[in-house]
C-alpha positions in Angstrom: -22.7 9.0 7.3 -24.3 5.9 8.7 -26.1 6.0 12.1 -25.2 3.1 14.3 -24.8 3.0 18.1 -22.0 0.5 17.7 -19.7 3.2 16.5 -21.1 6.4 18.0 -18.4 6.6 20.7 -15.7 6.5 17.9 -17.3 9.1 15.7 -17.3 11.7 18.5 -13.8 11.1 19.6 -10.8 12.8 18.0 -8.1 10.2 17.8 -4.5 11.4 18.1 -2.6 10.8 14.9 -5.8 9.7 13.1 -4.9 9.0 9.4 -1.2 9.0 10.1 -0.2 6.5 12.7 -3.5 4.9 13.4 -7.1 4.8 12.0 -10.4 5.5 13.6 -13.8 4.1 12.6 -14.7 7.6 11.6 -11.9 7.9 9.1 -12.8 4.5 7.7 -16.4 5.5 7.3 -15.3 8.6 5.3 -13.8 6.3 2.7 -17.3 5.6 1.4 -17.2 8.9 -0.5 -14.0 7.9 -2.3 -15.2 4.4 -2.9 -17.9 5.7 -5.3 -15.0 6.6 -7.7 -13.9 3.0 -7.9 -17.3 1.6 -8.8 -17.5 -0.4 -11.9 -20.1 0.6 -14.5 -23.5 -1.0 -14.2 -24.2 -1.7 -17.8 -27.2 -3.8 -18.8 -26.5 -7.2 -20.1 -26.3 -7.0 -23.9 -25.4 -10.7 -24.6 -26.5 -14.1 -23.2 -23.1 -14.4 -21.5 -22.0 -11.2 -19.8 -18.5 -10.6 -18.7 -17.7 -11.0 -15.0 -17.1 -7.3 -14.3 -19.3 -5.6 -17.0 -22.5 -6.0 -15.0 -23.9 -6.7 -11.5 -25.3 -9.9 -13.0 -22.9 -12.8 -12.9 -24.6 -15.3 -15.3 -27.4 -17.8 -14.9 -26.5 -18.7 -11.3 -27.1 -21.8 -9.3 -30.1 -20.7 -7.2 -33.3 -22.5 -8.2 -36.2 -20.1 -8.8 -39.1 -22.1 -10.3 -40.2 -24.6 -12.8 -42.2 -23.6 -15.9 -43.5 -25.2 -19.1 -40.7 -26.1 -21.6 -40.3 -23.6 -24.5 -38.4 -24.1 -27.8 -34.8 -23.1 -27.3 -34.6 -23.9 -23.6 -31.5 -25.8 -22.5 -32.5 -29.5 -22.3 -29.9 -29.9 -19.5 -32.2 -27.8 -17.3 -35.2 -30.1 -17.7 -37.2 -30.7 -14.5 -37.9 -34.4 -15.0 -39.8 -34.8 -11.8 -42.4 -32.2 -12.6 -42.5 -33.5 -16.2 -43.3 -37.0 -15.0 -45.9 -35.8 -12.6 -47.8 -33.5 -15.0 -47.1 -35.2 -18.3 -46.1 -31.8 -19.7 -42.4 -31.0 -20.3 -41.1 -28.5 -17.7 -37.7 -26.8 -17.3 -36.0 -25.3 -14.3 -35.4 -21.6 -14.0 -32.4 -20.4 -12.0 -32.1 -17.1 -10.3 -29.3 -14.8 -11.6 -26.4 -14.2 -9.2 -26.5 -10.6 -8.3 -24.0 -10.7 -5.6 -20.3 -11.7 -5.6 -18.5 -12.7 -2.5 -15.6 -10.3 -1.8 -13.0 -11.0 0.8 -10.5 -8.4 1.9 -7.5 -9.9 3.8 -5.6 -7.2 5.7 -2.2 -7.5 7.2 -1.7 -5.6 10.5 1.3 -7.5 11.9 4.1 -5.5 13.6 6.0 -4.9 10.3 3.1 -2.8 9.0 3.6 -0.2 11.7 6.3 1.7 9.9 6.7 4.9 7.9 9.3 7.5 7.1 6.9 9.7 5.3 3.2 9.9 4.6 1.0 7.4 6.5 2.0 4.2 8.4 1.8 1.2 6.2 -0.9 -0.1 8.6 -3.0 3.1 8.1 -2.7 2.9 4.3 -3.8 -0.8 4.5 -6.9 -0.1 6.7 -7.9 2.8 4.4 -7.5 0.7 1.3 -9.4 -2.2 2.9 -12.3 0.2 3.8 -12.3 1.6 0.3 -12.7 -1.9 -1.1 -15.4 -2.8 1.4 -17.4 0.2 0.5 -16.9 -0.4 -3.2 -18.2 -3.9 -2.8 -21.3 -2.6 -1.0 -21.9 0.0 -3.6 -21.5 -2.7 -6.4 -24.1 -4.8 -4.7 -21.7 -7.6 -3.7 -21.3 -9.4 -0.4 -18.3 -8.0 1.5 -16.3 -9.8 4.2 -12.8 -9.8 5.4 -10.0 -11.3 7.5 -7.6 -9.3 9.6 -4.3 -10.6 11.0 -2.6 -8.6 13.8 0.2 -9.0 16.3 -1.6 -11.7 18.2 -5.1 -12.1 16.8 -6.9 -13.3 13.7 -10.5 -12.5 12.9 -12.8 -13.6 10.1 -16.0 -12.1 8.9 -17.7 -14.0 6.1 -19.0 -12.1 3.1 -22.5 -10.8 3.7 -24.8 -8.1 2.3 -25.1 -6.5 5.7 -24.3 -3.0 7.0 -23.8 -4.5 10.5 -21.1 -6.8 9.2 -19.4 -4.0 7.3 -19.4 -1.8 10.4 -18.1 -4.7 12.5 -15.2 -5.2 10.0 -14.4 -1.5 10.0 -14.4 -1.6 13.8 -11.9 -4.5 13.9 -9.6 -2.7 11.3 -9.7 0.5 13.5 -9.0 -1.4 16.7 -6.1 -3.4 15.3 -4.5 -0.3 13.7 -4.5 1.3 17.1 -3.2 -1.8 18.9 0.5 -1.5 18.2 0.4 2.3 17.7 -0.7 2.6 21.4 1.4 -0.3 22.7 4.7 -0.1 20.8 6.6 -1.8 23.6 4.5 -5.0 23.6 6.1 -8.1 25.3 8.1 -10.3 22.9 5.6 -13.1 23.1 2.9 -11.0 21.5 5.2 -10.0 18.6 5.2 -13.6 17.3 2.4 -13.1 14.7 0.7 -15.8 12.8 2.6 -16.5 9.6 1.3 -15.7 6.2 1.1 -19.4 5.4 -1.1 -20.1 8.5 -3.4 -17.1 7.7 -3.8 -17.9 4.0 -4.6 -21.5 4.9 -7.6 -20.1 6.8 -8.4 -17.9 3.8 -8.4 -20.9 1.6 -11.0 -22.6 3.8 -13.5 -19.7 3.8 -13.1 -18.6 0.2 -16.0 -19.9 -2.0 -15.8 -20.5 -5.7 -16.3 -17.3 -7.8 -15.0 -15.1 -5.0 -12.7 -12.1 -5.3 -9.9 -11.9 -2.7 -7.9 -8.8 -2.1 -4.6 -9.4 -0.2 -3.3 -6.2 1.4 0.2 -6.5 2.9 3.9 -5.6 2.8 4.4 -9.4 2.3 7.2 -9.6 4.8 7.7 -13.3 5.7 6.6 -14.5 2.3 7.9 -18.0 1.8 7.2 -21.2 -0.2 4.6 -22.5 2.2 2.7 -19.2 2.1 2.8 -19.2 -1.7 1.5 -22.7 -1.8 -1.5 -21.7 0.3 -2.3 -18.7 -1.9 -2.0 -20.8 -5.0 -4.7 -23.1 -3.6 -6.9 -20.0 -3.0 -6.4 -18.9 -6.6 -7.8 -22.1 -8.0 -11.3 -21.0 -7.2 -11.1 -17.3 -6.6 -9.7 -14.2 -8.4 -6.9 -12.6 -6.5 -5.5 -9.0 -6.3 -2.3 -8.5 -4.5 -1.8 -5.0 -3.0 1.7 -4.4 -1.9 2.1 -1.6 0.7 5.6 -0.2 1.0 7.5 2.9 2.3 9.9 4.7 0.0 12.7 4.1 2.4 12.2 0.3 2.1 12.5 0.4 -1.7 15.3 3.0 -2.2 18.0 3.8 0.4 19.3 7.3 0.6 22.3 8.1 -1.6 25.8 7.5 -0.3 26.4 11.2 -0.2 23.4 11.7 2.1 24.4 8.9 4.4 27.8 10.5 5.1 26.1 13.7 6.2 23.2 12.3 8.1 22.5 9.7 10.8 19.6 7.4 10.4 17.6 6.0 13.3 14.4 4.2 13.8 12.1 4.4 16.8 8.9 2.8 18.2 8.5 5.7 20.6 10.4 3.9 23.4 13.6 2.5 21.8 15.9 3.7 19.1 17.8 1.7 16.5 20.7 3.3 14.5 21.2 2.1 11.0 24.7 1.9 9.5 23.9 2.2 5.8 27.3 3.7 5.1 28.6 0.2 5.3 28.8 -1.1 1.7 28.0 -4.7 2.6 24.9 -3.7 4.6 23.6 -1.7 1.7 24.2 -4.5 -0.8 22.5 -7.0 1.5 19.6 -4.7 2.0 19.1 -4.1 -1.7 19.5 -7.8 -2.5 16.7 -8.6 0.0 14.4 -6.0 -1.4 15.0 -7.1 -5.0 14.3 -10.7 -3.9 10.9 -9.7 -2.4 10.0 -7.8 -5.6 10.8 -10.8 -7.8 8.9 -13.1 -5.4 5.8 -10.9 -5.7 6.0 -10.8 -9.5 6.4 -14.6 -9.7 3.5 -15.1 -7.2 1.2 -12.8 -9.2 2.1 -14.8 -12.4 1.5 -18.2 -10.7 -1.8 -17.2 -9.2 -2.9 -15.1 -12.2 -3.3 -12.2 -9.8 -3.3 -8.5 -10.4 -0.4 -6.8 -8.6 -0.7 -3.2 -7.3 2.1 -1.3 -5.6 1.1 1.5 -3.3 3.5 3.7 -1.3 2.9 5.3 2.0 3.8 8.6 0.3 1.0 8.2 -2.3 -1.7 10.9 -2.0 -5.4 10.0 -2.3 -5.6 10.6 -6.0 -2.5 8.4 -6.7 -4.0 5.7 -4.5 -7.4 5.8 -6.2 -5.8 5.8 -9.7 -3.7 2.7 -8.9 -6.7 0.9 -7.3 -9.1 1.7 -10.2 -6.7 0.0 -12.6 -6.6 -3.1 -10.6 -10.1 -3.5 -9.0 -12.3 -3.5 -12.1 
């Protein structure tokens, strides 16, 4: 466990519904243990050009280290002509290897994420996955940062190799996960969240070439403009889409169950009764869900992104297994 006065008050506080309807900093700190299971192997470089994920080294890099005397076999494109002219002896530039990769974790905590019929809230699953990836990035030696979009706020923390930045990002994730859980009856004005298109436009501006971006969301509100922005991000960054859903969203109860049971949704203050016995309602619901599924598959293909589906009913082992397949 990390010692930091910035989070001491959270660690010693037992949060009601922690890990189910909201997340605490303490619960997000505990994800560090599980993150070690997602670490990629740290094999030594065995060839001049190592694969992007086979080693912590990412190639020759662009950071100038020094100039030294030219040796047979050196790349002539790296000649240091100024030093050569000054000394009269051929010199070549030596570049420092890139040991850190910028990692950006974009986390959706808009009102649609505060939903569950079983397991955790989608928002809780999202914050826990985000913290897993943040800790994994730290353990891999990469620079971790993130963006969080909530009901009425948007924060950005640029990738850095800094524990303080990691803790700051975890604090924001915890705060925003508690925001709607504790204020379910927010005024209508605060429910008008920033759109995916607007947020991904911001993401495009802060994503540097060679970065890895993880997009964690239920992708409600995905439209052509949002896809356009994410396509721009994909041109200079690798993308992984992590789709969070609840079993109820994907598969409605069978007709026999609906006749025997009444289905209602609540935010703790108001109730909404669902009439899924109506055939037209069921057909429209299934059609909308199928449309979103197809949109995500097409978006993943267009952006050359990995697509991971995680359910609120998935246990920790299932979640880790799915992430391990898509985060290496």
